[in-house]
Backbone as a ProteinNet text record, in pm:
[ID]
protein_1_A
[PRIMARY]
MTSKECKVNYYVYTHEDPESGEVFYVGIGTYDRPYDIAKARKKEHKEMLVGLCDKGFLMSDVVNVILTTTDKELAKDQERGSISSLRPRFNKSNNPSYAKSQYEKKYDMSYMKELKDEGHSFVQVAEKMNLTTMTVWRALQYV
[TERTIARY]
5283.4	5348	5267.6	5267.9	5197	5278.7	5249.5	5332.3	5405.7	5375.3	5454.5	5565.3	5576.7	5666.8	5767.5	5718.9	5833.8	5907.8	6072.5	6154.4	6180.8	6198	6262.8	6404.5	6424	6575.8	6643.9	6738.2	6837.2	6925.3	6934.1	7048.1	7133	7241.1	7383.6	7408.6	7412.8	7447.1	7540.6	7593.6	7700.4	7608.1	7621.5	7587.6	7734.1	7753.9	7896.7	7850.1	7953.2	7987.2	7988	7911.3	7936.2	8064.5	8069.3	8189.6	8339.4	8339.2	8475.2	8474.2	8368.6	8393.8	8406.9	8356.2	8377.4	8276.8	8302.6	8169.7	8140.5	8038.3	8004.2	7889.4	7837.7	7735	7741.9	7735	7679.2	7583	7480	7333.8	7296.9	7209.5	7115.4	6967.5	6916	6772.4	6715.9	6574.9	6500.6	6373.7	6327.1	6278.1	6317.6	6267.5	6353.8	6429.5	6467.2	6533.9	6673.9	6763.2	6877	6851.8	6733	6728	6610.8	6577.6	6484.4	6566.2	6532.3	6576.7	6557.2	6424.9	6344.7	6329.4	6328.9	6290	6435.2	6385.2	6497.2	6662.2	6668.3	6827.8	6838	6951.3	7029.7	7028.7	7006.6	7006.3	7130.9	7248.5	7372	7353.2	7305	7315.3	7208.1	7093	6979.7	7022.5	7104.1	7111.8	7217.3	7316	7421	7340	7239.9	7167.4	7091.3	7019.1	6939.3	7020.9	7136.9	7241.7	7278.5	7318.8	7340.7	7236.7	7116.5	7010.6	6989.4	7002.5	7014.6	7071.2	7215.4	7315.1	7292.8	7170.8	7130.9	7165.3	7222.1	7233.7	7108.8	7091.5	7004	7037	6959.1	6980.1	7047.7	7032.7	7094.2	7226.4	7313.8	7414.3	7475.5	7402.6	7433.7	7456.9	7358.9	7377.8	7437.9	7495	7584	7531.9	7460.3	7446.9	7531.6	7605.6	7739.1	7667.5	7560.2	7504.6	7360.2	7307.2	7160.1	7156.2	7086.7	7058.4	6923.7	6886.3	6743.1	6803.5	6927.2	7005.3	7062.2	6966.7	6961.9	7119.1	7153.9	7256.4	7389	7330.6	7488.7	7511.6	7395.4	7371.6	7436.3	7385	7443.8	7602.7	7645.8	7790.7	7853.1	7784.6	7865.1	7862.3	7734.4	7719	7824.3	7884.5	7960.8	8097.6	8113	8248.5	8278.6	8188.5	8237.4	8205	8140.6	8158.5	8288.6	8354.2	8477.1	8581.5	8567.5	8697.4	8677.4	8543.4	8524.7	8527.4	8476.8	8479.7	8413.5	8281.3	8221.1	8168.2	8170.2	8150.5	8021.9	7906	7777.2	7729.8	7812.6	7771.5	7811.3	7729.5	7763.5	7855.6	7840.5	7939.5	8077.3	8085.1	8240.7	8276.6	8195.9	8241.3	8187.8	8235.5	8230.4	8204.6	8236.2	8244.8	8087.7	8040.5	7911.1	7812.5	7837.8	7768.7	7718	7825.1	7826.7	7747.8	7775.3	7705.3	7531.6	7501	7365.6	7299.5	7391.8	7327.9	7286.3	7430.3	7384.2	7268.3	7233	7131.5	7007.1	6987.3	6857.3	6825.5	6949.1	6928.8	7012.5	6941.7	7038.6	7111.2	7246.2	7362.4	7412.2	7401.5	7478.2	7373	7258.5	7132.2	7183.9	7186.7	7195.2	7327.9	7450.9	7553.2	7543.5	7481.8	7480.5	7398.4	7282.5	7214.2	7290.5	7388.5	7455.1	7563.7	7622.2	7730.5	7699.7	7584.3	7497.7	7491.6	7529.2	7507	7384.2	7284.2	7181.8	7211.2	7170	7150	7117	7151.7	7112.5	6969	6901.4	6749.3	6691	6739.4	6681.5	6693.1	6812.9	6837.5	6735.7	6688.4	6628.5	6476.4	6456.9	6306.6	6304.4	6356.1	6373	6397.4	6424	6439	6358.2	6247.9	6159.4	6233.5	6332.2	6409.4	6397.6	6475.7	6499.6	6655.1	6637.5	6778.7	6930.7	6871.2	6996.3	7011.1	6934.6	6974.3	7045.6	7021.7	7092.9	7251.4	7254.2	7373.8	7453.8	7431.2	7481.2	7524.5	7424.9	7459.3	7568.6	7567.9	7688.7	7816.6	7842.9	7954.6	8022.6	7950.4	8025.5	8060.4	8000.8	8060.8	8177.3
7718.2	7634.6	7478.7	7390.3	7300.2	7191.3	7079.8	6954.7	6891.3	6894.1	6841.8	6947.2	7069.4	7160	7157.6	7119.8	7099.5	6983	7002.5	6942.8	6857.5	6735.3	6652.2	6682.6	6675.3	6721.7	6559.4	6567.6	6433.7	6472.8	6392.8	6423.2	6294	6335.3	6231	6261.7	6153.2	6176.9	6084.8	6103.8	5998.8	5971.8	5869.8	5841.3	5822.9	5920.2	5909.1	5880.9	5805.2	5809.4	5931	5986.1	6108.7	6110.8	5961.7	5964.4	5908.5	5859.2	5811.2	5885.5	5956.3	6015.7	5934.1	5809	5707.9	5716.9	5725.5	5747.8	5554.3	5523.9	5382.1	5340.4	5468.1	5448.9	5586.6	5568.6	5683.6	5641.3	5735.2	5703.4	5812.9	5790.6	5894.3	5859.1	5972	5972.3	6083.1	6069.5	6198.7	6237.5	6364.3	6364.3	6351.8	6243.4	6237.8	6114.1	6070.4	5931.4	5909.8	6037.4	6043.3	6021.3	6088.9	6079.2	5950.9	5867.2	5760.5	5637.5	5582.5	5452.6	5327.2	5325.6	5208.4	5144.9	5232.9	5202.3	5146.3	5012.5	4956	4969.3	4944.7	4955	4784	4768.9	4636.8	4618.4	4497.3	4491.7	4567.7	4547.7	4593.9	4721	4816.6	4932.7	5013.2	4944.5	4966.9	4982.1	4873.8	4851.5	4974.6	5009	5082.3	5213.7	5261.4	5386.9	5374	5277.6	5243.2	5273.2	5203.3	5217.2	5357.8	5425.4	5586.4	5684.4	5605.9	5698	5659.9	5535.2	5468.7	5548.4	5612.5	5658.3	5841.4	5859.3	6013.3	6115.8	6028.2	6108.8	6124.4	6228.1	6258.7	6218.8	6188.8	6162.1	6269	6407.5	6520.5	6508.1	6430.7	6409.8	6322.5	6262.8	6135.9	6158.5	6234	6262.2	6387.7	6377.1	6457.5	6486.4	6564.3	6590.5	6622.7	6585.4	6638.1	6664.6	6665.8	6692.7	6740.6	6831.7	6853.1	6896.7	6821.2	6872.8	6794	6852.4	6811.1	6706.5	6709.8	6628.2	6477.2	6360.3	6260.7	6183.9	6185.8	6117.7	6226.9	6314.6	6407.2	6354.4	6321	6279.6	6107.5	6031.9	5902.3	5889.2	5990.6	6008.3	6047.7	6136.2	6156.9	6047.5	5966.1	5885	5767.2	5734.7	5629.6	5689.2	5801.9	5850.3	5862.7	5898.3	5901.4	5756.2	5667.9	5511	5475.3	5485.6	5480.6	5526.1	5674.2	5749.7	5697.6	5698.2	5682.8	5525.8	5445.8	5299.8	5251.6	5301.6	5260.2	5126.7	5070.5	4930.4	4899.8	4965.8	4907.7	4929.9	4996.4	4969.3	4846.2	4789.4	4648.4	4651.6	4780.8	4784.6	4806.8	4842.5	4834.4	4729.6	4638.6	4516.9	4372.8	4321.6	4222.6	4095.5	4055.8	3929.5	3949.9	4058.2	4080.1	4104.3	4146.8	4120.5	3987.2	3911.7	3771	3705.1	3716.8	3649.7	3660.6	3794.9	3855.4	3772.8	3766.3	3684.1	3557.3	3493.8	3327.1	3295	3394.8	3351.1	3364.8	3450.5	3488.7	3387.2	3352	3288.3	3149.2	3082.6	2966.7	3000.9	3031.4	3093.1	2963.9	2847.6	2745.7	2713.2	2738.3	2714	2837.3	2970.6	3104.5	3092.2	3030.4	3018.8	2914.4	2818	2659.4	2741.5	2809.9	2851.8	2958.7	3068.7	3128.5	3081.3	2961.9	2889	2802.6	2780.6	2699.4	2796.6	2916.1	3025.9	3103.3	3100.8	3176.7	3312.9	3402.8	3544.1	3601.2	3693.7	3782	3762.2	3812.1	3824.6	3717.4	3586.5	3457.2	3387	3408.5	3379	3405.3	3566.7	3627.1	3577.6	3569.1	3497.1	3356.7	3300.8	3157.8	3143.2	3228	3236.4	3321.7	3404.5	3524.9	3631.4	3657.5	3771.7	3883.6	4012.7	4099.9	4078.4	4132.7	4107.6	4177.8	4265.1	4383.6	4276.5	4217	4124.2	3983.8	3936.3	3842.9	3895	3984.2	4051.4	4069.6	4164	4206.6	4086.6	3953.6	3831.9	3762.8	3738.8	3689.8	3765.1	3868	3937.6	3886.6	3831.5	3789	3621.5	3568.6	3414.2	3367.1
8925.1	8888.8	8884.9	8805	8839.5	8904.7	8930.6	8989.3	8859.5	8774.9	8644.6	8609.1	8653.5	8629.5	8743.7	8857.3	8938.7	8942.3	8960.6	8919.5	9074.4	9090.9	9172.8	9220.3	9348.2	9389.8	9449.5	9393.6	9385.6	9526	9564.1	9717.8	9718.4	9713.1	9738.1	9879.6	9955.8	10077.8	10148.7	10252.8	10334.6	10483.5	10497.1	10683.5	10733	10834.6	10896.6	11051.4	11102.3	11271.8	11311.9	11392.4	11460.9	11581	11621.3	11718.3	11621.8	11565.9	11482	11327.6	11285.9	11152.1	11043.5	11049.6	10944.6	10847	10741.3	10637.4	10623.6	10647.6	10630.6	10545	10511.1	10367.9	10270.2	10137.6	10048.6	9957.8	9961.4	9869.2	9812	9730.8	9655	9679.1	9707.4	9701.5	9668.9	9716.9	9680.1	9804.9	9835.1	9955.4	10094.2	10176.4	10306.4	10311.6	10192.6	10205	10284.3	10288.1	10356.3	10507.8	10547.5	10681.8	10737.9	10642.7	10648	10710.9	10856.6	10901.7	10837.5	10795.5	10797.1	10639.4	10591	10441.2	10341.6	10336.8	10236.9	10266.5	10416.2	10440.3	10445.4	10470.2	10458.6	10645.9	10683.4	10806.6	10910.8	10876.9	10961.2	10935.7	10825.7	10806.5	10919	10881.3	11022	11138.3	11168.4	11304.1	11349.6	11258.1	11303.5	11304.5	11211.9	11215.5	11382.3	11406.4	11535.4	11642	11631.1	11769.6	11774.1	11675.4	11689.3	11755.8	11713.8	11767.2	11926.6	11949.5	12072.7	12162.5	12114.7	12174.2	12219.1	12115.9	12169.7	12015.3	11933.6	11789.2	11705.1	11658.4	11536.9	11410.6	11306.2	11206.2	11148.4	11170.8	11146.5	11169.4	11269.3	11318.7	11240.1	11151.5	11063.9	10919.4	10887.5	10752.3	10721	10570.4	10523.6	10386.7	10354.4	10185.1	10142	10045.9	9936.6	9832.2	9787.8	9629.2	9670.2	9612.4	9588.9	9442.2	9363.5	9227.2	9146.4	9057.5	8980.8	8863.5	8812.4	8744.9	8778.6	8724.4	8796.6	8753.4	8640.5	8609.5	8675.4	8722.3	8769	8939.6	8976.3	9115.1	9121.6	9003.7	9005.7	8963.7	8921.3	8883.6	9013.2	9124.2	9230.7	9308.1	9321.3	9416.1	9368.1	9248.5	9203.6	9252.7	9236.8	9275.3	9417.8	9491.3	9652.7	9687	9632.7	9690.3	9661.4	9544.2	9457.1	9560.9	9598.3	9680.9	9814.7	9887.1	10035.3	10073.1	9955.6	10018.7	10153.5	10139.7	10267.7	10303	10396	10458.7	10391.6	10404.7	10380.7	10224.8	10128.1	10014.2	9920.8	9884.4	9827.3	9709.1	9626.2	9540.4	9547.1	9687.9	9759.9	9818.3	9845.7	9918.4	9848.4	9749	9675.7	9751.8	9869.8	9936.6	10021.5	10046.9	10072.4	9985.7	9870.5	9757.1	9716.4	9691.1	9663.7	9754.4	9888.2	10006.6	9986.3	9994.4	9954.6	9862.3	9698.4	9614.8	9625.5	9696	9702.9	9800.4	9905.2	10010.2	9915.3	9823.4	9736.7	9640.2	9579.7	9426.4	9428.3	9314.4	9296.4	9214.4	9246.1	9150	9070	9110.9	9038.7	8923.8	8908.1	8791.9	8709	8784.4	8698.1	8605.7	8691.9	8603	8501.6	8529.7	8433.1	8313.4	8330.9	8235.5	8139.1	8194.2	8121.8	8061.5	8093.6	8051.4	7934.9	7939.1	7800	7700	7741.8	7613.4	7611.5	7723.5	7726.4	7743.1	7710	7721.9	7862.1	7919.4	8035.5	8061.5	7932.7	7931.8	7939.4	7870.1	7883.9	8008.5	8070.4	8195.4	8288.9	8319.2	8378.8	8359.2	8243.8	8204.7	8261.4	8260.3	8303.8	8464.5	8531.9	8683.4	8711	8646.5	8705.7	8788	8718.2	8768	8667.7	8699.4	8628.1	8546.5	8461.8	8398.1	8462.4	8500	8569.8	8706.9	8764.7	8905.5	8847.1	8745.9	8655.2	8648.2	8606.4	8557.5	8684.1	8739.7	8899.6	8973.1	8996.7	9041.4	8989.9	8845.6	8771.3	8768.4	8804.9	8847.4	8970.8	9052.1	9198.4	9187.1	9087.6	9068.9	9034
[MASK]
+++++++++++++++++++++++++++++++++++++++++++++++++++++++++++++++++++++++++++++++++++++++++++++++++++++++++++++++++++++++++++++++++++++++++++++++

């Protein structure tokens, strides 16, 4: 078997507090992503994971893999459904006020909204602000 024939496994996982049982994050990833503390975690999420490790818990105590599949779309559907039903506090799609505050810190939201209100498309706003179209679309959902 060549590396091109080898399919990537996608994991849908939760991070759970082993003391309280609270599910505080749902994610999707490949390879060791569910167990990685440092890579691409929000500050509060990372602090929670580090705090649990400082208490003596292992990431294997925190991580619960709920789906393993080679089908990325199936994994994304499972992740969305789990976020919707579990409502974890560190998933920004579950916490609009957190998401809004993050966009307001990073981007000139008034300028972005002004451009959109003037009739510019998401693509045009993104080009003017040197952002991706998806970033503009997401940010404007919270204005």
